[in-house]
C-alpha positions in Angstrom: -21.0 -13.9 -17.5 -24.4 -13.5 -15.8 -25.3 -11.2 -13.0 -25.6 -14.1 -10.6 -21.9 -15.0 -11.3 -20.8 -11.6 -10.2 -23.1 -11.7 -7.2 -21.7 -15.1 -6.2 -18.1 -13.8 -6.4 -19.1 -10.7 -4.4 -20.7 -12.7 -1.7 -17.8 -15.2 -1.5 -15.4 -12.3 -1.3 -17.5 -10.6 1.3 -17.7 -13.8 3.5 -14.0 -14.6 3.0 -12.7 -11.1 3.9 -15.1 -10.8 6.8 -13.7 -14.1 8.1 -10.2 -12.7 7.9 -11.3 -9.5 9.6 -12.6 -11.5 12.5 -9.0 -12.2 13.6 -7.9 -8.6 13.1 -8.8 -6.5 16.2 -6.4 -3.7 15.1 -5.0 -2.3 11.8 -1.9 -4.5 12.5 1.1 -2.5 11.1 2.2 1.1 10.7 0.8 1.9 7.3 -2.7 0.7 8.2 -2.5 2.4 11.6 -1.6 5.7 9.9 -4.6 5.5 7.5 -6.9 4.5 10.3 -5.6 7.3 12.5 -6.2 9.8 9.7 -9.8 8.6 9.5 -10.2 9.1 13.2 -9.0 12.7 13.0 -11.3 13.4 10.1 -14.2 11.8 11.9 -13.4 13.9 15.1 -13.6 17.1 13.0 -9.9 17.9 13.0 -9.5 17.8 9.2 -6.3 16.7 7.6 -4.1 17.2 10.7 -2.3 14.7 12.9 -1.0 14.5 16.5 1.3 11.6 15.6 4.4 11.6 13.4 5.8 8.5 11.8 8.6 10.5 10.1 10.1 14.0 10.1 10.8 14.4 6.4 8.4 17.3 5.8 10.1 19.1 8.7 7.3 19.3 11.3 7.6 21.9 14.0 4.7 21.3 16.3 1.7 19.1 17.1 -0.9 19.1 15.6 0.7 19.0 12.2 -0.7 18.9 8.6 -1.3 15.2 7.9 -0.5 13.1 4.9 2.7 14.8 4.1 4.3 11.6 2.9 1.5 9.0 2.5 -1.6 10.1 0.6 -5.2 10.5 2.0 -7.6 8.3 0.1 -7.5 5.4 2.5 -8.0 7.7 5.5 -11.0 9.1 3.7 -12.5 5.6 3.2 -11.9 4.9 6.9 -13.6 8.1 7.9 -16.6 7.2 5.7 -17.2 4.1 7.6 -17.0 6.0 10.9 -19.4 8.7 9.7 -21.8 5.9 8.6 -21.8 4.2 11.9 -21.2 7.2 14.2 -18.2 5.5 15.8 -14.4 5.9 15.4 -13.7 2.2 16.2 -11.5 0.1 14.0 -14.5 -2.1 13.1 -16.2 1.0 11.8 -13.1 2.3 10.0 -12.5 -0.9 8.1 -16.1 -1.3 6.8 -15.3 0.3 3.5 -12.2 -1.8 3.0 -14.1 -5.0 3.5 -16.6 -3.9 0.9 -13.8 -2.9 -1.5 -12.1 -6.3 -0.9 -15.4 -8.0 -1.8 -15.7 -6.1 -5.0 -12.2 -7.1 -6.2 -13.2 -10.7 -7.2 -16.2 -9.8 -9.4 -14.3 -6.9 -11.0 -11.4 -9.2 -11.7 -13.8 -11.6 -13.3 -15.3 -8.9 -15.5 -11.8 -7.9 -16.6 -11.0 -11.5 -17.5 -14.3 -11.9 -19.4 -13.4 -8.7 -21.4 -10.2 -10.5 -22.5 -11.6 -13.9 -23.3 -15.4 -13.8 -23.3 -15.2 -17.3 -21.6 -17.2 -17.7 -18.4 -15.1 -20.5 -16.9 -11.9 -18.5 -17.3 -13.6 -15.4 -15.9 -14.8 -17.3 -12.8 -11.4 -18.8 -12.3 -9.9 -15.3 -12.3 -12.5 -14.1 -9.9 -11.7 -16.9 -7.4 -8.0 -16.0 -7.7 -9.1 -12.6 -6.6 -10.5 -14.3 -3.5 -7.6 -16.6 -2.8 -4.9 -14.0 -3.5 -1.9 -15.3 -1.5 0.2 -12.8 0.3 -2.3 -10.0 -0.2 -5.1 -11.7 1.6 -4.5 -10.5 5.2 -4.0 -6.9 4.0 -7.3 -6.5 2.1 -9.7 -6.1 5.1 -7.6 -3.7 7.0 -7.2 0.0 6.6 -4.6 0.1 3.7 -4.5 0.7 0.0 -4.2 -2.9 -1.3 -7.9 -3.4 -2.1 -8.3 0.1 -3.3 -5.4 -0.3 -5.8 -6.7 -3.8 -6.9 -10.1 -2.4 -7.6 -8.9 0.7 -9.3 -6.4 -1.3 -11.4 -9.1 -3.7 -12.6 -11.4 -0.8 -13.5 -8.5 1.0 -15.3 -8.0 -2.0 -17.6 -11.7 -2.6 -18.0 -12.2 1.0 -19.2 -9.2 1.4 -21.3 -10.5 -0.3 -24.5 -13.6 1.9 -24.6 -13.4 4.8 -26.9 -16.3 7.0 -25.8 -15.4 10.4 -24.5 -16.6 9.7 -21.0 -14.4 6.6 -20.9 -11.3 8.7 -21.3 -12.5 11.1 -18.6 -13.3 8.2 -16.2 -9.9 6.8 -16.9 -8.4 10.1 -15.7 -10.6 10.0 -12.6 -9.3 6.5 -11.8 -5.7 7.6 -12.3 -6.4 10.6 -10.0 -7.8 8.3 -7.3 -4.7 6.0 -7.6 -2.5 9.1 -7.0 -4.8 10.2 -4.2 -4.2 6.8 -2.6 -0.4 6.6 -3.1 2.4 8.8 -4.2 3.5 6.2 -6.8 0.0 6.4 -8.2 1.4 9.3 -10.1 2.8 6.7 -12.5 -0.7 5.9 -13.6 -0.9 9.3 -15.1 2.0 8.3 -17.4 0.5 4.8 -18.0 -2.8 6.3 -19.0 -1.3 8.9 -21.3 1.1 6.4 -22.7 -1.7 3.9 -23.3 -3.8 6.4 -25.2 -0.7 7.2 -27.4 -0.2 3.6 -28.1 -3.8 3.2 -29.0 -3.6 6.2 -31.4 -0.6 4.6 -33.1 -2.7 1.6 -33.8 -5.7 3.6 -35.1 -4.0 6.6 -36.8 -4.8 5.3 -40.3 -8.6 5.3 -39.6 -9.0 8.4 -37.4 -7.6 11.9 -37.0 -5.0 12.9 -34.5 -7.4 15.4 -32.9 -10.3 13.0 -32.3 -8.3 9.9 -31.4 -5.4 11.4 -29.3 -5.7 15.1 -28.4 -9.3 14.9 -27.2 -9.0 11.7 -25.2 -5.8 12.8 -23.6 -7.4 16.2 -22.7 -10.4 14.4 -21.1 -8.1 12.0 -19.3 -6.1 14.9 -17.9 -9.3 16.7 -16.9 -10.5 13.7 -15.0 -7.2 13.4 -13.2 -7.1 17.1 -12.3 -10.7 16.9 -11.0 -9.5 14.5 -8.3 -5.9 15.6 -7.6 -6.3 19.3 -8.2 -7.8 20.1 -4.8 -5.2 18.0 -3.0 -2.4 19.7 -4.8 -3.8 23.1 -4.1 -3.9 22.2 -0.4 -0.3 21.1 -0.5 0.7 24.3 -2.2 -0.9 26.3 0.4 0.9 24.4 3.2 4.3 23.5 1.8 4.6 25.5 -1.4 4.8 22.4 -3.5 2.0 20.3 -5.1 3.2 17.0 -3.6 5.1 17.9 -0.4 8.9 18.1 0.3 9.2 14.6 1.9 9.4 12.9 -1.5 12.4 15.0 -2.5 14.4 13.9 0.6 13.6 10.2 0.0 15.7 10.5 -3.2 18.9 11.2 -1.2 18.6 8.6 1.5 21.7 6.5 2.0 20.0 3.9 4.2 16.4 3.2 5.1 16.6 4.4 8.7 17.2 7.9 7.4 13.4 8.0 6.9 13.4 8.8 10.6 16.1 11.5 10.5 15.6 14.6 12.6 16.1 17.3 11.6 15.5 16.1 8.1 17.7 18.6 6.3 20.7 16.3 6.9 19.2 14.0 4.3 20.3 15.8 1.1 22.2 15.4 -2.1 25.6 16.4 -0.6 25.3 13.7 2.1 24.2 11.2 -0.6 27.2 12.1 -2.8 29.6 12.0 0.2 28.5 8.4 0.9 30.0 7.4 -2.4 28.9 5.6 -5.6 29.6 2.2 -4.1 27.0 2.8 -1.3 24.5 3.9 -3.9 25.1 1.0 -6.2 25.0 -1.5 -3.3 21.6 -0.1 -2.1 20.2 -0.6 -5.6 21.7 -4.1 -5.9 20.0 -5.1 -2.6 16.7 -3.5 -3.8 17.0 -5.3 -7.1 17.4 -8.6 -5.3 14.5 -8.0 -2.9 12.1 -6.8 -5.6 12.9 -9.8 -7.8 12.1 -12.1 -4.8 9.0 -10.0 -4.2 7.8 -10.3 -7.8 8.1 -14.1 -7.8 7.1 -15.0 -4.2 4.7 -12.3 -3.1 3.1 -10.9 -6.3 3.4 -14.1 -8.3 3.1 -16.6 -5.4 5.5 -18.7 -7.6 2.7 -20.3 -9.7 1.3 -17.1 -11.0 4.8 -15.9 -11.8 5.1 -18.9 -14.2 1.6 -18.8 -15.7 0.9 -15.0 -16.0 3.6 -14.2 -18.5 2.4 -17.1 -20.7 -1.1 -15.8 -20.5 -0.1 -12.3 -21.4 1.8 -13.7 -24.4 -1.4 -15.5 -25.5 -3.4 -12.3 -25.5 -0.5 -10.1 -26.8 -2.7 -8.7 -29.5 -4.7 -6.9 -26.8 -3.0 -3.6 -26.1 -3.8 -3.9 -22.4 -1.4 -6.9 -22.1 1.5 -4.7 -23.3 0.3 -1.8 -21.2 0.3 -3.9 -18.0 3.8 -5.2 -18.7 5.0 -1.6 -19.3 3.3 -0.4 -16.1 5.0 -3.2 -14.1 8.4 -2.5 -15.6 8.0 1.2 -14.8 7.1 0.5 -11.2 9.9 -2.0 -10.9 12.5 0.5 -12.3 11.3 3.5 -10.2 11.0 1.5 -7.0 14.3 -0.3 -7.4 16.7 2.2 -8.9 15.3 5.6 -8.0 13.7 4.9 -4.6 15.5 1.7 -3.6 14.9 1.9 0.2 11.2 2.7 0.1 10.6 0.4 -2.9 12.2 -2.7 -1.3 10.6 -2.1 2.1 7.1 -2.4 0.8 6.3 0.3 -1.7 6.8 -2.0 -4.7 4.5 -4.7 -3.1 1.9 -2.0 -2.4 2.1 -0.3 -5.8 2.1 -3.5 -7.9 -1.2 -4.5 -6.3 -3.0 -2.6 -9.1 -1.7 -5.1 -11.6 -2.8 -8.3 -9.7 -6.2 -8.5 -11.5 -4.3 -8.6 -14.8 -2.1 -11.5 -13.5 -5.3 -13.3 -12.2 -6.7 -12.8 -15.7 -3.6 -14.1 -17.5 -3.0 -17.2 -15.4 -6.2 -19.2 -16.3 -5.6 -18.2 -19.9 -2.2 -19.8 -19.7 -3.6 -22.9 -18.2 -6.1 -23.3 -21.0 -3.5 -22.6 -23.6 -1.1 -25.2 -22.2 -3.8 -27.8 -21.9 -5.0 -27.2 -25.4 -1.4 -27.7 -26.7 -1.2 -31.0 -24.8 -4.6 -32.0 -26.2 -3.3 -31.4 -29.7 -0.6 -34.0 -29.0 -3.2 -36.5 -27.8 -2.8 -36.0 -24.1 -5.5 -35.4 -21.5 -9.3 -35.6 -21.9 -11.6 -32.6 -22.4 -12.2 -32.6 -18.7 -8.6 -31.6 -18.2 -9.4 -27.9 -18.8 -11.7 -27.8 -15.7 -9.4 -30.0 -13.6 -6.4 -27.8 -14.1 -8.4 -24.6 -13.5 -9.6 -26.1 -10.3 -6.1 -27.2 -9.4 -4.8 -23.7 -9.9 -7.5 -22.3 -7.6 -7.0 -25.0 -5.0 -3.3 -24.4 -4.9 -3.8 -20.7 -4.4 -6.4 -21.5 -1.7 -4.0 -23.7 0.2 -1.2 -21.2 0.0 -3.5 -18.4 1.0 -4.7 -20.3 4.1 -1.1 -21.1 5.1 -0.1 -17.4 4.7 -3.1 -16.3 6.7 -2.2 -18.6 9.5 1.3 -17.2 9.6 0.2 -13.6 9.5 -2.8 -13.7 11.8 -1.8 -16.3 14.3 1.9 -17.1 14.3 3.1 -13.5 13.9 0.3 -12.2 16.2 -1.5 -9.6 13.9 -2.7 -7.7 17.0 0.8 -7.4 18.7 1.1 -3.6 18.5 -2.3 -3.2 20.0 -1.6 -5.6 22.9 1.8 -4.1 23.6 0.7 -0.5 23.5 -2.3 -1.2 25.7 0.0 -2.5 28.4 2.5 0.3 27.8 -0.2 2.9 28.3 -1.3 1.3 31.5 2.3 1.7 32.9 2.6 5.3 31.7 -0.6 6.2 33.4 0.6 4.6 36.6 3.7 6.8 36.3 1.7 10.0 36.0 1.1 10.4 32.3 -1.5 13.1 31.5 -3.7 12.8 28.4 -1.8 15.5 26.6 1.6 14.1 27.2 3.5 12.9 24.0 5.2 9.6 23.8 8.2 8.7 21.6 7.6 5.2 20.2 8.4 2.9 17.2 4.9 3.0 15.8 3.5 6.4 16.6 0.3 6.1 14.5 -0.3 2.7 16.1 0.1 4.1 19.6 -2.4 6.9 18.8 -4.8 4.4 17.2 -4.7 2.2 20.3 -4.7 4.8 23.1 -5.6 8.2 21.4 -2.4 9.6 22.9 -0.1 12.0 20.9 3.0 10.2 19.7 6.1 10.7 17.6 8.4 8.1 16.2 11.8 7.1 17.6 14.2 9.1 15.5 17.4 7.9 13.8 19.4 9.9 16.2 21.4 9.6 19.5 20.0 10.2 22.9 21.1 13.9 23.1 19.3 14.7 19.8 16.3 12.7 20.9 16.0 14.7 24.0 16.1 17.9 22.0 13.3 16.4 19.8 11.3 15.7 23.0 11.6 19.3 24.2 10.4 20.6 20.8 7.3 18.4 20.7 6.6 18.2 24.5 7.3 14.4 24.7 7.6 13.1 28.3 8.0 9.4 27.7 10.1 7.1 25.6 9.3 3.5 24.7 11.9 1.2 23.1 10.9 -2.2 21.7 13.6 -4.7 21.1 13.1 -5.2 17.3 11.9 -1.7 16.4 14.6 0.9 17.5 17.2 2.5 15.3 21.0 1.9 15.7 21.7 5.1 17.7 19.3 3.9 20.4 21.0 0.6 21.0 23.0 1.9 24.0 19.9 3.3 25.6 18.1 -0.1 25.2 21.0 -2.1 26.4 21.9 0.1 29.4 18.6 1.5 30.6 19.7 2.6 34.0 22.7 4.7 33.0 21.2 7.2 30.5 21.3 11.0 31.3 17.9 12.7 31.3 16.0 9.4 31.4 14.3 7.7 34.3 13.9 3.9 33.7 10.3 2.8 34.4 10.7 -0.9 33.8 10.0 -3.4 31.1 7.7 -6.1 29.9 8.0 -8.5 26.9 11.4 -6.9 26.1 9.7 -3.5 25.9 11.5 -0.8 28.0 9.9 2.4 29.1 11.4 5.7 30.2 10.3 9.1 31.5 12.1 11.9 29.8 13.3 14.4 32.4 13.2 18.2 31.7 
């Protein structure tokens, strides 16, 4: 591979992701809204605090509240960097770093592929798969962790074969950044340590235990601690635990909507046990089904799901192939059987993005292997290698375009922004002051759109919701037809007959209320 090849892939990735970003006037969904909002708060000088709550699992008491008590801060830091660079807290400024990261994914994926095969055509094919990446495409230019995880995952597997001391340290830094991006990034601490152990098993006859295992692992842990140590110290000072108490409660959820329970202490082991083993097993059966579908349709886009395992088998003598499979299996297990609700609702799709560059590497290898086997039987001409590589990229390009049309146009990527702009107008017409808090389905999205304090609709009945409103000073409630929890169904269906609420009207099946003292 030559430098101009990597530059070409970077420029194609930059143009492609900039074109996608053209249609995205807002982050688009709660995760991206949250990270963008965190960047806004950092840019405004408020540090790691928030005046919006998307869950109550870390038991918040007031606003503002310490931020990133459930999701981790790296994406917000990247968003803030774009704002500091431009001097603006606009979404366009916040996503600058994400567009750049997305543009770096194709050349880095190509470099990873070249490190496996040393074949330029296969590396270029892998790079273009990083451009036309199927279901992930609409999420790369927005303020979320997909591009970050893809880039860090590719760098992780690029660095892993290197045996210099600085390589082990940098591997730990990457694992730390992955953990700083997502809570499930903690698994990469185990993947890195396990990989170094497997490498020592291969090399133990030619090198000492100290030089080939103890020293690399120590440097790896040092790199990880350098990144995650300050964040864990911050959490210890606030919550008395290095990772926050929210994660512990997620273990004992009996249904997904308990993510929004208030107060959160009702989500506990006793309640989980009282729900019974049948409920626990059913939740994991459903998560298993959804995550298998996710693996084939979303991560594998069907075709990659067929070719990537074949390619990994072809390069099975490279330890990284085994390590990638073990990492995927660990993610699948943890996010199916330990955290079934979070895993099946998006965490598995997010977390596995780190392994996409490996799948993009393996798929062209599989195509070349299968074509070579066919050639040995007298089928195809030498041009078949290039034709089938092109067909793979063309298929992924067509699928990606179709999925982009569905996400950006049919499903209206900017729906939250449009709805919340109109809702804010109605609230102001009804006397809403800038400091008044609103209860709404996507609290970070409401803040991102209107800069108004907001908290999420809880998984509670109206009486409990009114107590919540009194605690946080909320004066307005917004219910959207497809985004409220079951206890709020009566409120939505009978808006005129609810004690303590004044119905303000509706638009587009969005109903607004003033919460009376």
